N, C-alpha and C positions, 0 to 999 in steps of 0.2 A: 474535349470535343473533337479536336483534330484527329486524335488517334481513333476515335469511334468512327468518324467519317471515312478515314483511310481503310478501316476494317470493312465497312459497308461496301466501299468501292472495290476492295479486293475480293469480297464474297461475290459481288455482282460480276466481276471479271471472270471468276472461275465458273460461275453459273452459266454465263454466256458461252464459255468454252465447251462445257459439258453438253449443253443443248445442241451446239453446232457440230462438235467433233466426236461425240460418243453415242452409242445406240440407246436412245432414250425411249422408254415405253410407259404406258399407263400413267401419264401425268395427271395428278389429282390435287384436290385442295388439301387433303390430309398430309400428303407427302409432296415435297418439291417435285420429285419424279422417281421413276424406277429405271434401273439399267438392265440391259440384257447383254451380258458379256461372255466371251468365250470361256466355257467351263464354269460359269457362274450364272445362275438364273434369278431374275427378279430381285435385284438388290435395291432396296429402298433408301433414298437419301432424304432425310428431313432437313428443315431449315437449320436446326441445331447442329446436325452433322456437317452440313455444308459450311457453316461458319467455322467449325473445328478443323475441317480439311483445309480451308483457305488459310487459317492461322498457321497450321503446320507447314503448308507450302511456303508461306512467307518466311517463316523462321529457317526452313531448310535452304531456301535461296540466299537469305542473309548470311547463314553460316558458311555456305560454299564460297560466297564472295569474300568473306573474312579470311577463309583459309587460303585464298589466292592473293592476299596482301603481302608486301615485302616484310612487314613487321610481325607476321605470324610465324612463331619460332618453334612450334611443336614438331618433334622429329617425324620425318616422313613427308613433310610439306616444304622442304627446302626448295627454293626456285620454282615452286608451283604458282601459276598465275591463273586468273579467271578472265574469261572473254568479256564479262560485264563489270561495270563499276558499282552497281547497286543491285540489291535483291530484286527490286521491281523490274529493272532492266532485264535481269536474268529470267524472271518469270515470263515476261512478255516475249522475250527472245525465244524461249523454249516453246511457248504456245504457238509461235509463228514458224519456227524453223525445225523443231523436233517434237511434234505433237505426241508421239508415243510415250515420251518421258512423262509428260503431264498426265496422259491417260493412265499409265502405270501407277503414277503417284496417287491418283484418285482411288484406284482399285486396291492398292496396298493399304491406303488409309482406311478404306471401308473394312478390309479384313482385320486391321488393327482394332477398329471400333467394335466390330462383331465379336472379336475374340477377347473382349474385356479390357482393351486398352493397356495390354502388358507392355512394359518398357522395352522388352526385347523385340517386340513386333512393330515398333514404330518405324514408319518409312523414312528413308534418308537417301540422299544423293551420294553416289560413289563413282569412282573412275575405274573402268575396266583395265585401262593401262595406268597403273598407279605411278608411273614415271611421267605421265602426261599431265596436261592442264585441264581446268574446267572449261571445256569448249564443246560446241555442238559435235556430236559423234563420239565423245568420250565421257558422257554422263548417262548413268542408268540409275534405276531405283532398286533398292534392296531393303531388307529389314535391318534394324540396328544390330541385332545379334549376328546375323550373317556377315555384315560388314566388319564387325569386330573380330569375328572368327577368321575372316580373310586376312585381316591385318596381323592377327596373332600368329598366323602360319609363318610370317616373315621372321618371327623371333622364336620359332619352335625349338631351334637348336642352341639358343643363347643360354648361357648359365644364369642362374637366378638364386636369390635368397628368398625363402618362403617363411613368412611369419604368420602364425595362427594363434588367435586368442579365443578363449571360450568364456561366454557369459561375462565378458569384460575383463577377464584376468589373463595375463601373459603366462603361457606354459613354456618354460625354458627349452624343453625338449622339442618344441615345435618351431624353434628358430633354426631352420635347417637349410644348408646349401644344396643345390641340385645342379646337374650339368645341363639341363634344359627345362624350359617352362612346361612342356607337355609331360615330361617325366615327373616333375614336381606335382602337377595336377593329378596325374594317374595315381601317384603314391599316396597323396593326402586324401583323395576321395575314398580310396580303398581302406586305408588305415584308420581314418576317423569315421568311416561309414557316413559320409556326407550325402545329403539328398540332392545331388546334382551330377551331371556328367563331367568327366575330366575336361572336355572341350569347352563347356560352359564356364567352368572354374578358370580355365586358362584365359579365356577372353575377359571375364569379369574381374579377375583379381590381379591382372598384370598392369604394369606401368603406373604404379602408385595408386591404384584404385582399390579400396577395401570392399570386399564382397561378403555380405552376411548370408549364411546358409545354415540350415538345421541339420543335425545328425539324426540317426534313427531313434535316439532317446529323447529328442526334443530340445537338446542343448543348442544354443545359438553360437556358431563359430564366425569369427571375422577373419578372413584370409587375405593376405597381401603378398604379392610376388613382385620383387624388384630385380630387374635385369642389370646388365653391366653398361647400359646406356640410358641416359635420362636428360631432360632439359634442365635439371638442377643437380649436376654432379658436384662433389666437394673438390678440394684442392688436389686430391689424388687422381682426379679424372674419373672416378667411379661413384655411382650412387651408393650412399650408405643409409642405413636405417638405424636410428638411435632409440633404444629402449632401455629404460633404467640407467641412463647415463653412459651406456656402452654402445659403441657403433658396430654394426654388423654389415658385412660386405658380401656381394656375390663372389663366386670363385674368381 
């Protein structure tokens, strides 16, 4: 019950923000309201969508606060701090001190919903200065895919080991070392005729995340790229991938 009450309070807080800080038009009973935004006309927000946006905003604030904690050890977040101690504090702080961030989050969320709620289109908070902290002035909204692509550019020249399996079976020839993640992605997309772009594969299949994608014949490939840095290196100091009892390493 407490969780439900908190969600209602969160939705109401977002509702009040939108009514006060965004261009609302055509408020009706059927829809909570419609928005008239730059480049976008008559976007309708229903009660269901408002609840979903509020929930997404809560989780995004919670995640940003978590990434600013001393015990968050994911590479790229060393020494990163957050201006707020809780997700609720961050949400209220942004609503007060940096309204455009919340406005953008609402619009990005609506585009995500209208576009079919694709995982790659989910809104998220990111830092323009990735060496800086989660503070007012260094927080913007972007899609999840754009954020991952931005991070993947940092590792574009890193050597990697690419492992590709098809329909659940390991293909020995597809355990291949490459001198950079983008070269690996370009090579495997062209060679296996995968139905995705090299940049998407680079973002989705890097750093220990398996990415499933179809080839032109309808086969399901699972692609994984491991680079020479990871939060779980073995004793050699390099990330290894073990398949069939044998370890494979990047260059």
